[in-house]
N, C-alpha and C positions, 0 to 999 in steps of 0.2 A: 577087554572086559569093561562093562559099563559101571560107572560109579552110582551107587544107590544113595538117595537122600532120604533121611528119616526126619519126621516131624520133631519139633522141640518136645512136645508132649510125650511122645514115645521114648525119646532119650531120657527125659526127666523121670518117667515112671520106671524105666529099666534101672537107672542109677539108684533111685529110691529103694527099689526092691533089694538091690545088693547091699546098699549102705544101711538102711534102716531095718529092713526085715531079715537081713542076713541070708538071703538066698545066694546060692553060688552063681557065678557069671554064666555057667553052662545051663543052669536051670532057667535063668531069665532068657537066655538066648533061645532055648527050646520053646519056651512059652510064646515068645514073639516071632519065632521063625527067622532068626537072624544069626549071624556068626558069633561064636563065643569071643573071638578076638575083638569084634566090634564093641561088645559090651565092656570088655576089659579096658579098651581105649577110652570109652566114655567115663568109666569110673575113675581111671587115672587122671583124666582131664579135670573132673569134678574135684578130686582131692587136691590137685595142684592149685586150682582156682580158689578153693576154700582156704588153703594155707596162705595164699597171696592176700586174700581179703582180710585174714587175721593180721597179717603184717601191716596192711594199710590202716586198719583200725588202731594198732599200736602206734604207728607213726602219727596219726591224727591226734591221738591222746598226748603224745610227747610234744607235738607242735603246739597244742593248746597250752600245755604247761610252760613251754619256753616263751610263748607270747605273753602269758601272765607275768612271768618273771621279768621280761623286758619292760612291761608296762609299770611294774613296781619300781624298777631301777630308774626309769624315766621320771616317774613322780618324785622319787627321792632326790634325784639330781636337780630337778627343777626347784624343789624346796631349798636345797643347799645353796644353789645359785642365787635364789631370792634373798636368803639370809645374808649371803656374802656381799651382795651387791647393790 
C-alpha cells in the first residue's frame, strides 16, 4: 500500500474544522475524501503539540523569573562585599 502525503494546508484546515468548528472527524474526512483515522491522528498530534507549547511557555516564564532572582542576588552580594571590604 502506497503512503499518501497531504499538504500542510489540507492538514491544518482539517484540524481547524475539528477543533474550532466542532465538526466530527468523520465529517471532515468525508469532506476531504480521506480516511477518518487520518484526521483523528492529525487532531491528536495537534493537541499534543499544543500542550507541549504551553509547557514551553511556562518554562520560559519560570526561567525569566529565576534569572531575575539571580540578578538581584548577585547585585545584593556585590553591595555587601563592597561594604565589607
